[in-house]
C-alpha positions as CSV (number, residue, x, y, z in Angstrom):
1,A,0.0,0.0,0.0
2,A,3.1,2.3,0.3
3,G,2.4,5.5,-1.6
4,K,-1.0,4.4,-2.8
5,T,-4.5,5.9,-2.5
6,V,-6.9,3.7,-0.7
7,L,-10.7,3.6,-0.6
8,D,-12.2,1.5,2.3
9,L,-16.0,1.0,1.7
10,C,-18.3,-0.2,4.5
11,C,-15.3,0.6,6.7
12,Y,-16.8,0.2,10.1
13,S,-13.9,0.6,12.4
14,G,-11.5,1.4,9.7
15,G,-9.4,-1.8,10.0
16,F,-8.5,-2.2,6.3
17,G,-7.9,1.4,5.7
18,L,-5.8,1.9,8.9
19,M,-3.7,-1.1,8.0
20,A,-3.0,0.4,4.5
21,A,-2.2,3.8,6.2
22,A,0.3,2.0,8.7
23,A,1.8,0.3,5.6
24,G,2.6,3.7,4.1
25,A,-0.5,4.5,2.0
26,A,-0.5,8.2,0.9
27,A,-4.1,8.7,1.5
28,V,-7.0,6.6,2.8
29,T,-10.7,7.4,2.6
30,G,-13.1,5.2,4.6
31,V,-16.9,5.3,3.9
32,D,-19.7,4.0,6.0
33,S,-23.3,4.8,6.5
34,S,-23.1,4.7,10.3
35,A,-22.2,7.8,12.2
36,A,-21.0,5.7,15.1
37,A,-18.8,3.7,12.7
38,V,-17.2,6.8,11.2
39,E,-16.5,8.2,14.7
40,L,-14.9,4.9,15.7
41,A,-12.7,4.7,12.5
42,A,-11.6,8.3,13.0
43,A,-10.8,7.6,16.7
44,N,-8.8,4.6,15.7
45,A,-6.8,6.8,13.2
46,R,-6.0,9.2,16.0
47,L,-5.1,6.5,18.4
48,N,-2.7,5.1,15.8
49,G,-1.2,8.5,14.8
50,L,-2.6,8.1,11.2
51,E,-5.2,10.9,11.1
52,D,-3.0,12.9,8.9
53,R,-3.5,10.3,6.0
54,C,-7.1,9.0,6.9
55,A,-10.4,10.7,6.2
56,F,-13.8,8.9,7.1
57,V,-17.0,9.9,5.6
58,R,-20.5,9.2,6.6
59,D,-22.5,8.3,3.4
60,D,-24.3,5.6,1.6
61,V,-21.7,3.7,-0.2
62,S,-23.6,3.5,-3.5
63,T,-24.3,7.3,-3.4
64,F,-20.6,8.0,-2.5
65,L,-19.4,5.7,-5.5
66,R,-21.9,7.4,-7.9
67,A,-20.5,10.8,-7.0
68,A,-16.9,9.6,-7.3
69,L,-17.6,8.2,-10.7
70,E,-19.2,11.4,-11.8
71,G,-16.2,13.3,-10.5
72,G,-13.7,11.1,-12.3
73,E,-12.2,9.9,-8.9
74,A,-10.0,6.9,-8.9
75,F,-8.1,5.0,-6.3
76,D,-5.2,2.4,-6.4
77,I,-6.6,0.0,-3.9
78,V,-10.4,-0.4,-3.2
79,I,-11.8,-2.5,-0.5
80,L,-15.5,-3.5,-0.3
81,D,-16.6,-5.2,2.9
82,P,-20.4,-4.9,3.1
83,P,-22.5,-6.2,6.0
84,K,-24.3,-9.5,5.6
85,L,-26.6,-9.3,2.6
86,A,-27.6,-13.0,2.4
87,P,-28.7,-14.2,5.9
88,N,-30.0,-17.4,4.4
89,K,-30.3,-19.4,1.2
90,S,-33.7,-18.0,0.3
91,S,-32.3,-14.4,0.2
92,L,-29.3,-15.5,-2.1
93,G,-30.8,-14.2,-5.4
94,R,-31.7,-10.7,-4.0
95,A,-28.3,-10.4,-2.2
96,A,-26.3,-11.5,-5.4
97,Y,-28.1,-8.6,-7.2
98,K,-27.1,-6.2,-4.4
99,Y,-23.6,-7.5,-4.3
100,K,-23.2,-7.2,-8.0
101,K,-24.4,-3.6,-8.1
102,L,-22.0,-2.6,-5.3
103,N,-19.1,-4.4,-6.9
104,A,-19.8,-2.8,-10.2
105,L,-19.8,0.6,-8.8
106,A,-16.6,-0.1,-6.7
107,L,-14.8,-1.5,-9.7
108,G,-15.6,1.7,-11.5
109,V,-13.3,3.7,-9.2
110,V,-10.3,1.5,-9.2
111,R,-7.4,3.0,-11.2
112,S,-6.3,0.8,-14.2
113,G,-3.7,-1.7,-12.8
114,G,-5.1,-1.3,-9.3
115,I,-6.2,-3.7,-6.6
116,F,-9.8,-4.6,-5.7
117,M,-10.7,-6.5,-2.6
118,T,-14.3,-7.7,-2.1
119,C,-15.6,-9.5,0.9
120,S,-18.7,-11.3,2.0
121,C,-19.6,-12.4,5.5
122,S,-22.9,-14.1,4.3
123,G,-22.6,-17.8,4.8
124,A,-25.2,-18.4,2.1
125,M,-22.9,-16.5,-0.4
126,T,-19.7,-18.2,0.8
127,Q,-21.1,-21.7,0.9
128,S,-22.6,-21.3,-2.7
129,G,-19.2,-20.2,-4.0
130,G,-21.1,-17.5,-5.9
131,L,-19.1,-14.3,-5.0
132,S,-16.5,-14.9,-7.8
133,K,-19.5,-15.2,-10.3
134,V,-21.0,-12.0,-8.9
135,V,-17.7,-10.2,-9.4
136,Q,-17.4,-11.5,-13.0
137,G,-20.8,-10.2,-13.7
138,A,-20.0,-6.8,-11.9
139,A,-16.8,-6.4,-14.0
140,A,-18.6,-6.9,-17.2
141,E,-21.3,-4.3,-16.1
142,A,-18.5,-1.9,-15.2
143,E,-16.5,-2.7,-18.4
144,R,-13.5,-3.8,-16.5
145,Q,-11.2,-6.8,-16.7
146,V,-10.3,-8.5,-13.5
147,T,-7.7,-11.2,-12.6
148,L,-8.2,-13.1,-9.3
149,L,-5.0,-12.8,-7.3
150,S,-6.2,-14.5,-4.1
151,K,-9.1,-16.1,-2.4
152,A,-9.3,-16.2,1.4
153,G,-11.6,-17.0,4.3
154,A,-11.4,-16.9,8.0
155,A,-8.0,-16.8,9.7
156,P,-6.7,-19.8,11.5
157,D,-7.9,-18.4,14.8
158,H,-11.4,-18.7,13.6
159,P,-11.8,-22.5,13.3
160,L,-14.6,-24.3,11.5
161,H,-16.0,-27.4,13.3
162,P,-16.7,-30.2,10.8
163,A,-20.1,-30.8,12.2
164,Y,-21.0,-27.2,11.6
165,P,-20.4,-26.3,7.9
166,E,-22.6,-23.3,8.2
167,G,-19.9,-21.7,10.2
168,E,-18.0,-21.1,6.9
169,Y,-19.2,-17.6,6.1
170,L,-16.2,-15.4,5.2
171,T,-14.9,-14.8,1.7
172,A,-12.4,-12.3,0.6
173,L,-11.4,-12.1,-3.1
174,T,-8.5,-9.9,-4.3
175,Y,-8.3,-8.8,-8.0
176,R,-5.9,-6.8,-10.2
177,V,-8.2,-4.4,-12.3
178,V,-7.6,-3.1,-15.7
């Protein structure tokens, strides 16, 4: 992230953006619809001495992204980590549509050659394996080419019990975007 511009969408406490700033990002913008989340992220930036490179904005992510697109803004690294959109299998179709729209907007503000990370904490989406298909559709909609660099799930300190496969709910996909 050194020297890069970073956009952290649905930033909550600012974790992804703050890690990027700590790694030397030139500028980090975090966006969340929750005033409490934005206040928490700003406080975390201050606690870590990163407030000079981090700005946190309270806005609807879709609204923010549309304005950024209209303004010609672009970022080197974009992270999208929305809240759970598919609480169960019956909501998967509706959630896939929302994920696709959010991902298409987010892909539109990634600078050519940049990095895009998208996440899902919806067990139904993770277990269906559908997030990568959603991103492919979003890339087509945004008229962008994406190359998958990595696929990750929960960290080793978040074990999955074999008798509870529903516990597998985290997906993080990282792409290069052109």
